[in-house]
ZAMIZA-429212 format. One record per residue (C-alpha): x, y, z; residue in one letter. Coordinates in steps of 0.5 Angstrom, whole numbers, plus 500, padded with zeros to 3 digits. Example, Ala and Ser with C-alpha at 12.3 -4.5 7.8 and 13.67 -1.06 7.14 Angstrom:
BEGIN
525491516a 527498514s 
//
This chain:
BEGIN
389543254m 390538249n 395539243f 390542238t 388547243q 395549244l 396550237v 390554236q 392559242q 399560240r 401566236q 406571235s 406576241c 407583239r 405586246s 409584252f 408586259d 415589261s 413589268t 413581269r 419577268g 419570266v 419565272e 425560273e 421554273e 417556267k 424558263l 426551265a 420547262a 421551256i 429549255l 427542257n 422541252t 427544247a 432539249r 427533248l 426535241s 428531235p 434532231s 438528226a 442523229c 440526236n 446531234a 442537237q 447542233p 444548237y 446552243h 441556247f 443563250s 438565255v 438573255c 435577261r 436584263g 441588260e 443583255t 436582253a 436589252r 442589248q 440583244v 433586243a 436592240q 439588234t 432586232t 430593232m 433596226t 430599220m 423600225g 423593225k 420589232n 419595236p 415591241f 422587243a 424593247a 419590252d 421583252v 424580259p 427574255v 431573249m 433566247l 438566242v 439560238i 446559235s 448553230e 453548232m 457543228p 454537226y 456530229s 460526225e 454521223r 449527222a 454531217a 455525213a 448524212g 447531210s 453531205k 450524202t 443527202m 444534200g 440536206n 441542211d 439538218y 442543222r 436548220s 431543220m 433541227d 433548229i 426549227g 424543230i 427546237a 424553236a 417550235a 417546241h 420552245i 414557242i 409551244l 411550251e 412557252a 404558250t 403552255n 406555260q 402561259g 407566256l 407569249g 413568244s 415571238c 420568233m 425574230l 429573224g 431580223w 437581227f 444583227d 448576227d 455579229q 453584234k 449578238i 455573237r 459579241t 454580246i 453572247c 460570246n 458566241l 462562235d 456559231g 452563227a 446566230v 440563227r 434565231l 432569236v 425568240i 422573245a 419570251i 415574256g 408575258y 403578253a 400585255k 392583258e 390588252s 393583247d 387579244p 388572241l 388574233r 384570228p 389565224k 390567217m 393561214r 392558207k 387553206e 389546206l 387545198t 393550197e 398546202l 396539201v 397534195s 394527196q 397521191f 
//
């Protein structure tokens, strides 16, 4: 599958098959792809916590408050991305330019993760609704939790949905 086909196939999975785990080699490919993603000054200011079994269920519970993300209960792997300190060089650049490179770098790594999950035949969903403090306790983390990515096999009954996106004319200016 070429890159465009991969992007067209990727969607936020909201119907995971709770009977199928994620194979170790597929998870390793996802994590290695994230490791290779670009970051400011190659600082990689993030940490990935791979949660399975009871730990995945505990993390999932933090994403399901107020009726949000009910599908998370069926997810076999919850990948928690937490923020780590900048390298000295990236910190200086961030301060000078007034940019939060850690957030950018985490977003780039997350995009690599979800695209590689799709490449591996897996579903994924990025979750921004979660209890940071509870996940820090569950995963023994010092850094702020910035994103949780649900990874697993989609149920066969979860069809590819049409992509609802803005038109290019709304997103692009040319000078």
